C-alpha positions as CSV (number, residue, x, y, z in Angstrom):
1,X,-9.0,27.6,-10.0
2,X,-6.7,29.8,-7.8
3,X,-5.4,33.3,-8.2
4,X,-2.7,33.8,-10.8
5,X,-0.1,34.3,-8.2
6,X,-0.2,30.7,-7.1
7,X,-1.9,27.9,-8.8
8,X,-3.2,25.1,-6.6
9,X,-5.9,22.7,-7.6
10,X,-8.2,22.1,-4.6
11,X,-8.0,18.5,-3.6
12,X,-4.7,17.9,-5.5
13,X,-3.8,15.0,-7.6
14,X,-4.8,11.9,-5.7
15,X,-4.0,8.3,-6.4
16,X,-6.7,6.1,-4.9
17,X,-5.6,2.6,-4.0
18,X,-8.0,-0.1,-3.1
19,X,-6.7,-2.7,-0.6
20,X,-8.2,-5.9,-1.7
21,X,-8.0,-9.3,0.1
22,X,-10.1,-12.4,-0.2
23,X,-9.8,-14.6,2.9
24,X,-10.4,-18.3,2.8
25,X,-12.4,-19.7,5.7
26,X,-13.7,-23.0,6.9
27,X,-17.1,-22.1,8.1
28,X,-20.2,-22.9,6.1
29,X,-21.6,-20.0,4.1
30,X,-24.0,-19.0,1.4
31,X,-21.7,-17.7,-1.4
32,X,-19.1,-19.7,-3.2
33,X,-16.3,-18.4,-5.4
34,X,-15.4,-19.7,-8.8
35,X,-13.0,-22.3,-7.3
36,X,-15.6,-23.5,-4.8
37,X,-14.4,-21.6,-1.7
38,X,-16.8,-20.0,0.7
39,X,-16.8,-16.2,0.3
40,X,-16.0,-14.6,3.7
41,X,-15.5,-11.2,5.2
42,X,-12.4,-9.8,6.9
43,X,-13.3,-11.5,10.2
44,X,-13.4,-14.9,8.5
45,X,-17.2,-15.2,8.8
46,X,-19.2,-16.3,5.8
47,X,-20.8,-13.5,3.7
48,X,-24.6,-13.6,4.2
49,X,-27.0,-11.9,1.8
50,X,-30.4,-10.8,3.1
51,X,-32.6,-10.7,0.1
52,X,-35.9,-8.9,0.0
53,X,-38.6,-10.8,-2.0
54,X,-40.3,-7.5,-2.7
55,X,-37.1,-5.8,-4.0
56,X,-37.3,-4.5,-7.6
57,X,-34.8,-3.3,-10.2
58,X,-34.3,0.4,-9.9
59,X,-33.8,3.1,-12.5
60,X,-30.3,4.4,-12.8
61,X,-31.3,7.6,-11.1
62,X,-32.9,5.7,-8.2
63,X,-29.8,3.6,-7.9
64,X,-27.4,6.6,-7.7
65,X,-29.7,8.4,-5.2
66,X,-29.5,5.3,-3.0
67,X,-25.7,5.0,-3.3
68,X,-25.3,8.7,-2.5
69,X,-27.4,8.3,0.7
70,X,-25.9,5.0,1.8
71,X,-23.0,5.5,4.2
72,X,-21.2,2.2,3.8
73,X,-18.3,3.9,1.9
74,X,-17.6,6.0,5.0
75,X,-16.5,3.0,7.0
76,X,-12.8,2.3,7.5
77,X,-11.1,-0.5,5.6
78,X,-9.5,-2.7,8.3
79,X,-7.3,-5.4,6.9
80,X,-6.6,-7.5,10.0
81,X,-7.8,-8.2,13.5
82,X,-11.1,-9.0,15.2
83,X,-12.7,-5.9,13.6
84,X,-11.4,-6.6,10.1
85,X,-13.7,-5.1,7.5
86,X,-12.6,-5.6,3.8
87,X,-14.1,-5.2,0.3
88,X,-16.3,-8.4,0.8
89,X,-17.9,-6.7,3.9
90,X,-18.4,-3.4,2.1
91,X,-20.2,-5.3,-0.7
92,X,-22.2,-7.3,1.7
93,X,-23.4,-4.2,3.6
94,X,-24.3,-2.3,0.4
95,X,-26.2,-5.3,-0.8
96,X,-28.2,-5.8,2.4
97,X,-28.9,-2.1,2.7
98,X,-30.2,-1.9,-0.9
99,X,-32.4,-4.9,-0.5
100,X,-33.8,-3.4,2.8
101,X,-34.6,-0.3,0.8
102,X,-36.5,-2.3,-1.8
103,X,-33.7,-2.3,-4.4
104,X,-32.6,-5.6,-5.9
105,X,-28.9,-6.0,-5.6
106,X,-26.1,-8.4,-6.4
107,X,-22.8,-9.3,-4.5
108,X,-20.0,-9.6,-7.1
109,X,-16.8,-11.6,-6.9
110,X,-14.2,-10.4,-9.4
111,X,-11.0,-12.4,-10.2
112,X,-8.0,-11.3,-12.2
113,X,-5.6,-13.0,-14.5
114,X,-2.4,-14.0,-12.7
115,X,-3.6,-12.7,-9.3
116,X,-4.3,-14.6,-6.1
117,X,-6.5,-11.9,-4.7
118,X,-9.9,-10.9,-6.0
119,X,-12.2,-8.1,-5.4
120,X,-15.9,-7.8,-4.2
121,X,-18.3,-5.1,-5.4
122,X,-22.0,-4.8,-6.2
123,X,-24.2,-5.2,-9.2
124,X,-27.6,-3.7,-10.0
125,X,-29.8,-4.4,-13.0
126,X,-31.3,-1.0,-13.8
127,X,-34.5,-0.9,-15.9
128,X,-33.1,1.9,-18.1
129,X,-29.3,1.5,-18.3
130,X,-29.0,-2.2,-17.8
131,X,-26.3,-3.8,-15.6
132,X,-24.4,-1.4,-13.4
133,X,-21.4,-2.3,-11.2
134,X,-20.9,-0.2,-8.1
135,X,-17.7,-0.2,-5.9
136,X,-18.1,1.5,-2.5
137,X,-14.9,0.2,-0.9
138,X,-13.1,2.7,1.3
139,X,-9.7,1.2,1.4
140,X,-7.6,3.8,-0.4
141,X,-4.8,6.2,0.4
142,X,-4.1,9.5,-1.3
143,X,-1.0,11.4,-2.4
144,X,-2.1,14.8,-1.1
145,X,-2.6,15.7,2.5
146,X,-4.5,19.0,2.2
147,X,-7.9,17.4,1.6
148,X,-9.6,14.1,0.6
149,X,-12.8,13.0,-1.2
150,X,-16.0,13.1,0.8
151,X,-17.2,10.0,-0.9
152,X,-15.7,6.7,-2.1
153,X,-18.8,5.7,-4.2
154,X,-17.7,4.7,-7.7
155,X,-19.1,3.1,-10.8
156,X,-16.9,0.1,-11.7
157,X,-16.0,-0.6,-15.4
158,X,-15.6,-4.3,-16.0
159,X,-14.8,-6.0,-19.3
160,X,-13.3,-9.5,-19.4
161,X,-9.8,-9.4,-20.7
162,X,-9.4,-5.7,-19.9
163,X,-8.2,-3.9,-16.8
164,X,-10.5,-3.0,-13.9
165,X,-11.5,0.6,-13.7
166,X,-13.6,2.9,-11.5
167,X,-15.0,6.5,-11.8
168,X,-16.7,8.4,-9.0
169,X,-20.5,8.2,-9.4
170,X,-20.8,12.0,-9.9
171,X,-18.4,11.8,-12.9
172,X,-19.6,8.7,-14.6
173,X,-21.5,10.2,-17.5
174,X,-21.5,6.9,-19.4
175,X,-21.4,3.2,-18.4
176,X,-19.5,2.1,-21.5
177,X,-16.0,0.7,-20.9
178,X,-14.6,2.9,-23.7
179,X,-15.8,5.9,-21.7
180,X,-13.6,4.8,-18.8
181,X,-10.6,4.6,-21.1
182,X,-11.4,8.1,-22.5
183,X,-11.8,9.5,-19.0
184,X,-8.5,8.0,-17.8
185,X,-6.8,9.6,-20.8
186,X,-8.4,13.0,-20.1
187,X,-7.3,12.8,-16.5
188,X,-3.7,12.1,-17.3
189,X,-3.7,15.0,-19.9
190,X,-5.2,17.3,-17.3
191,X,-2.5,16.2,-14.7
192,X,0.3,17.0,-17.2
193,X,-1.1,20.4,-18.2
194,X,-1.6,21.3,-14.5
195,X,2.0,20.5,-13.7
196,X,3.3,22.6,-16.7
197,X,0.9,25.4,-15.7
198,X,2.1,25.5,-12.1
199,X,5.7,25.5,-13.2
200,X,5.0,28.4,-15.5
201,X,3.3,30.3,-12.7
202,X,6.3,29.8,-10.5
203,X,8.5,31.3,-13.2
204,X,6.1,34.2,-13.6
205,X,6.0,34.9,-9.9
206,X,9.8,34.8,-9.7
207,X,10.1,37.2,-12.6
208,X,7.8,39.9,-11.2
209,X,8.8,39.6,-7.5
210,X,9.9,43.0,-6.2
211,X,9.8,44.7,-9.6
212,X,7.9,47.7,-10.9
213,X,7.2,48.1,-14.6
214,X,6.7,51.3,-16.4
215,X,3.3,51.5,-18.1
216,X,3.6,51.1,-21.9
217,X,7.2,49.9,-21.7
218,X,8.3,46.8,-23.6
219,X,8.9,44.9,-20.3
220,X,5.4,45.8,-19.1
221,X,3.9,44.6,-22.4
222,X,5.9,41.4,-22.2
223,X,4.7,40.7,-18.6
224,X,1.1,41.4,-19.5
225,X,1.3,39.1,-22.5
226,X,2.8,36.4,-20.3
227,X,0.0,36.8,-17.7
228,X,-2.7,36.7,-20.5
229,X,-1.2,33.4,-21.7
230,X,-1.4,32.0,-18.2
231,X,-5.0,33.2,-17.9
232,X,-5.9,31.3,-21.1
233,X,-4.2,28.1,-19.7
234,X,-6.2,28.6,-16.5
235,X,-9.4,28.6,-18.4
236,X,-8.5,25.4,-20.2
237,X,-7.6,23.7,-16.9
238,X,-10.9,24.9,-15.5
239,X,-12.7,23.3,-18.4
240,X,-10.8,20.0,-18.0
241,X,-11.4,20.0,-14.2
242,X,-15.1,20.4,-14.8
243,X,-14.9,17.3,-16.9
244,X,-12.7,15.0,-14.9
245,X,-12.9,16.4,-11.3
246,X,-10.2,17.0,-8.7
247,X,-9.6,13.4,-7.7
248,X,-8.3,10.4,-9.5
249,X,-9.9,7.1,-8.3
250,X,-7.9,4.1,-9.2
251,X,-8.2,0.6,-8.0
252,X,-5.1,-1.3,-6.9
253,X,-6.0,-3.7,-9.7
254,X,-6.1,-1.0,-12.4
255,X,-3.3,-2.8,-14.1
256,X,-4.8,-6.2,-13.6
257,X,-6.9,-7.9,-16.3
258,X,-10.3,-9.1,-15.4
259,X,-10.6,-12.9,-15.6
260,X,-14.0,-13.7,-14.3
261,X,-17.1,-12.0,-12.8
262,X,-19.5,-14.0,-10.6
263,X,-22.7,-12.2,-9.5
264,X,-24.7,-13.6,-6.6
265,X,-28.2,-12.2,-6.6
């Protein structure tokens, strides 16, 4: 947290938006969507999964270590043109990289209630934590311009009939869907408290600007008590920041309800 004279949370409050497009294509391919269409990448070419017969299910720790090392999330999301690269391509590359590394992986097509677009992510059957969904799509924009996340690797929280959610892999302390809901609530509480804190700091700075207070005077005591209260608020915000982080990752479909999930192994 910053000095009391100006409160600024490093990284700011970011709204992460995933740009998601499924493109129909006519070429023959290996994967088919729920409605029978060939799954294709942004360039219109069919998604091809390179499976490794020797690949095995990892532990959760091994999976996270691989995702951290894999650089697919650093690629740019390109919606149109000959170099188009969308969520389907991100998921294809993560799958193929994992299989090449000896980790069994799935390519996942997610559809939403009342939406024409779907989303593509990855699935891994870990030997200790069960099925884990991973979303490495870098197709997001942010509200703040001072900095941005260094990684777009997230754990996806999927429950049929509920909205789609993601949490960065470093913050995903549980894989349960209820944890995502609790995390989302904690983040919004943090954001509200941060706003109120910064407003109070502005008032404090305005109050003391250019003034000198006599030691022991009622005014000096009032200012000291005010600063002490701000220090306490800062500690609370530090604690919340340790829990939820500096960034809010949110899919474009965070308000959409998951209709179907199809995993291609």
